[in-house]
C-alpha positions in Angstrom: 26.2 -21.2 -17.8 25.0 -24.7 -16.9 23.8 -25.9 -13.6 27.4 -26.7 -12.6 28.5 -23.0 -12.9 29.8 -21.2 -9.9 27.7 -18.8 -7.8 29.7 -15.9 -9.1 28.8 -16.8 -12.7 25.2 -16.9 -11.7 25.3 -13.4 -10.1 26.9 -12.1 -13.3 24.2 -13.7 -15.4 21.5 -12.4 -13.2 22.8 -8.8 -13.2 23.1 -8.8 -16.9 19.5 -10.0 -17.4 17.6 -8.0 -14.8 17.0 -4.4 -15.7 13.7 -3.6 -13.9 11.7 -4.9 -10.9 8.2 -4.5 -9.4 7.6 -3.9 -5.8 4.5 -4.2 -3.6 3.8 -2.8 -0.2 1.2 -4.9 1.7 -0.6 -3.4 4.7 -3.9 -3.8 6.6 -3.9 -0.1 7.3 -6.1 1.9 4.9 -4.4 4.8 3.2 -6.5 8.0 3.2 -6.3 10.8 0.7 -3.5 13.3 1.6 -1.8 10.7 3.9 1.7 9.4 3.1 1.9 5.8 1.9 3.4 3.3 4.3 7.2 2.8 3.9 7.7 6.2 2.2 11.3 6.3 3.6 12.0 2.7 2.5 11.2 3.2 -1.2 13.9 5.8 -1.9 16.4 3.6 -0.1 15.3 0.6 -2.1 15.6 2.7 -5.3 19.2 3.7 -4.4 20.3 0.2 -3.6 18.9 -1.2 -6.8 20.4 1.7 -8.8 23.8 0.8 -7.5 23.3 -2.6 -9.2 21.9 -1.0 -12.4 18.4 -2.2 -11.6 15.4 0.2 -11.9 12.0 0.0 -10.4 9.5 -0.5 -13.1 6.3 -0.2 -11.0 5.1 -0.3 -7.5 1.8 -1.3 -6.0 0.0 -0.5 -2.7 -1.9 -3.6 -1.6 -4.4 -3.5 1.2 -6.8 -6.1 2.6 -9.6 -5.2 0.1 -8.0 -3.3 -2.8 -4.7 -2.5 -4.6 -3.5 0.6 -6.6 -0.4 2.1 -8.0 2.0 2.9 -5.1 2.8 6.4 -6.3 -0.8 7.4 -7.0 -2.9 9.6 -4.8 -5.5 7.3 -3.1 -8.3 9.8 -3.9 -7.5 9.9 -7.7 -6.0 6.4 -8.3 -8.0 3.5 -9.5 -8.2 1.1 -6.7 -9.1 -2.4 -7.8 -10.7 -5.0 -5.5 -8.3 -7.8 -4.5 -11.0 -10.3 -5.5 -10.6 -9.2 -9.1 -7.2 -10.8 -9.3 
């Protein structure tokens, strides 16, 4: 498909190329051990909508003001890296 292709052609190309995505949840609220991560209800909904398009979530990140870590990890056991390290 060249630049002159229709929008429908572009969507078809995009759908055939994208298999997995990354997501990040940004918040200023610290997450304490044992607490649910922010947006816990949104992530399953996002997973479902993406699955309908044959797109899987490859990885997720929880990003705060001072550190980031895997979204699905427990804050007490997950490695949290300083944002300044990026």
